[in-house]
N, C-alpha and C positions, 0 to 999 in steps of 0.2 A: 578430834583435836581438843575437845573439852577435857578429856582424861589426861592428855599429855602435858598441857600447859601447867596445871598445879604441881605435877611431879617435877617439872623443870624448875619452878620457883623454889620448891622445898629443897632441892639438891644444892642450889646455888646461894640461897639466902644466908646460910651460915658464913660463907666466904665474904660476902659483902658486909655483913655485920661486924666481922672481925677486923676487916680492913678499915672500916669507918671508925672503929673504936680507937685506933692507933693515931699517933701524931706524925704527920708527914713532914719530915725534916728536909728531905732532898727534893729538888725539882725533878730529877730523873735519875735512873740507874742504868747500868749496863749488865752484861752477862759475867758470870764467874769464870775465872781462869786461874788455875793453880791456887784455888781457895780464896781468891779475892775478887771483888767486883768494883768497878768504878761507880762513884756517886758524884752528883753535880749540884752545886748551888750557884745559880746564875751562870757566870762564865768561869767558875772555878771547879777544880777536880780534886777528888781524894779517893780513898778505897776503904771498903768495909770487908770484914770476914764473914763466914757463914752464920755467925751468931748475931750479926748486925753491928758488931763493935767497930768503931772507926779506927782502923789501924794506921792509915795515912791521912793526915788532916787535909781538909778541903782548902788547899792554899795554892795549888798549881793551876796554870792556865789551861782552860779547856782547849783541846786540840784533837782533830779528827783521828790522828794516829795514836794518841796516848790513851789507850782504853783497855789494855790487857797485859797480863804478866806472861813472860816466856823466858825460860832458862833462869827463873828466880828473880828477874828484874822487869821493870816496866819503864817505858819512856815517860819523862815528865818535862814540862816546859814552864819557864819562868822568865819574864822580861825578854821574851822572844828568843831565848836560848834554851837548848835541850840538855838534859842530864838523865841519870838513871837512878831509880829508887829500888831498894830490895823489899822483901815481903815483911820485914819488921818496921819499915818506914824510914830506914836509914838511906840518906842520899849518898850512894856509893860512887857515883860519878857526878861532879858538880855541874850545874846548868851553865856550861861554858862553850857549848858547841852550837854552830849555826844549824846543824842537822845531824841526826844519827839515824841510819837506816835500820830496817828490821834485822834482828839477829837470825843467823842461820848457822848451824853447827857451832854455836857459841861465839860467833864473831859477827861484827857489824861494821859497815863502812861509816866513818865519822868525818865531819867536815869542820874546819876551823873558820871562825868569822873572818871574812876577807879572802878566803880561798885556802886551798891545800887540803887534801884528803888522805886518809890512811885507814887502818882497821884497829878497833879496840875489842877487848874481851869483856865479859860481864863484870869484871872487877874495875874496868876503866883503863887497864893497861894498854898502851899503844903498842900493839904487836907489830904493826907496820907503821912507821912514823908518818905523821900527818904532813907530808911534804910533797905529795904527788898531785898531778893534775886531776881535776874533777872529771870523772868518767861516767858516761851514761851508756846503758846497755839494755837491750830488750830483755825483760824479765827481772830487771834490777841488778845492781852490782852487789854480789854476795859471795860468801864462802860456800863452795860446793865441792864434794869429794876432797875436802881438806885444802883446797887451793883458792886463792883470791886474786882477781885481776887488778892490775895497777898500771896507770899510764904515766910515763915520765915526760919531761919538758919537751922532748922532741916528738911527742905524740905517738910514740911506739908503746905497745902494751906487752907486759909480761905477767907472771904469776908468782905469788909468794905463798909459802905454807903457813900453818898455824903456829910454827915456832919462829916466824919472822924471817925465814931463809928464802932467798929468791931461787925458785926451781926452774922457771922458764924465763930466759933473758928477754930484754926489751927488743923485740924484733917483729912484732905483728902490728899491722895497721888496724885490724879489727878482730875481735874474738867473741865467742859466746861463753856463758858460764859452762863449767863441766857438767855433763850429764852421762851417767853410767860409765864414768871413767874416761870420757872423751870430750874434747872441746873443739868446736868449729873455729878455724883460724884462716886469716888471709895475711900475706906479707905486704900486699899493696891494697889500697882501698878499693880499687877496681880490678884487682887481680883474681887469681883462681883460689878456690876454697878447698881445704882438706881438714884432717883431724889429727890432733896430738893426744897423747896419753898423759897421765898424771906425773910421769917422769920427764915430760917435755919432749918426748920423742915423736916424730911423725910416723903414724901408723897407717894412715890412709892419705895417699899423695894429694897434693894440692893441684887438682886437675878439673874441678867442677866449677861451673859458673855460679851456682847457688846450691844451698843445701840446708837441711833442718838439723836440729840437735837429735841425738838418739833417744828413743823411747821404746822400752820393752824390746831392746835388741835390734831395732831397725831405724834407719834414717832415710829421708828423702834426699835425692841428689838430682841436680839439674844441669843440662847442657843447652846452651843457646840463650840463656837469660841475658838481658842488657839493662843498663841503668837508665832510668827515665829522668826527666827534668827535675824531679823531686828527690833525686839521689836514692831511688828505690829500685830494686831489681824486679824485673817482670819479664814474662814471656819464656820461651824455651820449652823443653820437654823434661818430664820428671820420671824417675825410676826409684827403686828401693835397693839399699845395700845393708849387709849385716855389719857387726862391729869389727870384722876382719877386712872389710872392704869388698867382700864378695857380692856380686849382683844377685839380688833376689828376683827382681823383675827387670826387663829391659827399659831403657829410658825412652819411652814412647807416649807417656801420658801428659795430659794438660795440667794435672794437679794431683797431689797426694796429700792426704789429711787423715785425722782421727786415728792416730797410732795407739794401739791397745792390744795387749796379749799377743804381741808378735805379728799383728795384722794391721793393715791400713786400707783405707778407702782410696781407690785410684779413679781419676775422672778423665773421661775422654769426651770432648764436646763434638757434636755433629755440626760440621760446617757446610753451608749450602754450596752447591756446585756453581 
């Protein structure tokens, strides 16, 4: 131990000496993303580049979501409203939104103060007008496989593409985001579930009581599930299907999970007699 300890101190002492010699301007920093890292002074946020130069001044409100660049822009907040700044520090989208979701495939759900949602691109253009009902979905509301879910005033959901054209009409009570070119849909809230493709065509009939999205070419499907008092589906038996709707396993399992590389874990519980 006596031989190891001096070696440890010699290796690390130059690091501490260098750090202590500098001036600590920021209270804390974050990780680099697209060549820029967030820096904080009190409750204000800005960005530095890899040379330490302050590219974006520390003037924006600290926010747990505003901490990284993606698609060349980062979320910023001022006076409780959100906007977007580019890597030069230019405010490309003014801080005028009550919320801007994470970008995916270059699109993000955006919300007006007082209500109304749509989708914007990284330039701030409203590709889907901000006139639709606020929609919440498992996994977040986002653009996947080029399509974005939107809910109209009658609570029916459809999909728009990245050109702002409606591809799937407002006809579903619930949907999932697309995954591997397919989206889980229900025409009625407590109705049967099936899958549509990116053209809006039904490719797997709505005949299941519950289902999962597709991962690595397989999805879990359920028969016998029912809705509990918390409006959550539970019970029934599970099986697996491929993207054509062909059965991979019979629907005899208590659960299916951990989809990866075309395989899944199936669970059968032992019930006492």
